[in-house]
C-alpha positions, -999 to +999 in steps of 0.1 A: +273+009-327+298+021-353+294+004-386+330-007-385+325-025-352+295-043-367+315-052-398+344-066-377+320-087-356+304-100-388+337-106-406+349-127-377+317-147-375+309-135-340+275-128-325+268-092-318+257-098-282+245-073-257+275-080-235+299-074-264+282-041-274+283-030-237+320-037-233+327-019-266+308+011-253+328+011-221+361+009-241+349+037-264+344+060-234+381+057-224+403+086-234+435+067-228+446+031-222+434+017-189+441-015-170+422-046-178+410-048-142+394-013-145+376-023-177+363-055-161+352-037-130+333-011-151+316-040-168+305-057-136+270-042-133+263-056-168+281-089-169+302-112-147+340-111-147+346-142-167+323-129-195+342-096-196+376-114-198+364-137-225+350-108-245+383-089-242+401-120-255+377-122-285+381-085-291+419-089-291+418-117-316+394-097-338+416-066-338+390-045-319+414-037-291+451-033-285+467-048-254+498-028-245+521-025-215+528+006-195+559-006-177+548-039-162+511-031-162+490-044-191+465-019-205+438-020-231+423+004-255+404+003-288+426-004-317+437+022-342+408+012-364+385+031-339+408+057-323+433+066-350+470+057-350+488+072-320+516+065-295+520+068-257+540+086-231+538+068-197+550+079-163+569+052-145+561+067-111+523+074-112+513+053-142+497+082-161+495+075-198+492+102-224+484+095-260+501+116-287+497+118-325+528+112-346+541+140-368+551+139-404+587+143-392+585+112-370+570+092-398+598+103-421+624+093-395+609+059-392+609+055-430+646+064-431+654+039-404+636+012-424+655+021-455+688+021-437+683-014-425+666-026-457+635-034-437+599-032-450+579-021-419+543-031-419+534-013-386+549+004-357+543+015-321+562+038-299+561+043-262+581+068-242+586+060-206+598+085-180+586+107-152+558+132-158+560+169-148+539+163-117+560+135-104+592+154-113+582+181-089+579+156-061+614+142-065+637+154-038 
């Protein structure tokens, strides 16, 4: 287990159970945000559904995961602590989610918006929604 995971578990006075380690490993194998249902189903050989849902709730409260929405669908991924800060592009047709890193120019634009509105930003997230190239080809 990554030392940071162990530290977060300890700092939140949580037990480092086998089920929690297993669910963290499942989350760590994902390259993009996935539905909660998919994570729970992947965990079923190792734990029951209610345990998986409880662990996800604990992970959310501890900052181990981010729960986000792709359209109306809630997805889950490891937090920026483990995967690095990034944003998402999501297709409103097929549901595909693509993570992308922010550029220096984007960070600068966000800083300028904050200055313009005299707002001290402490964090940000960005999601672009639209139609992916594959789905665009299928539109008649």
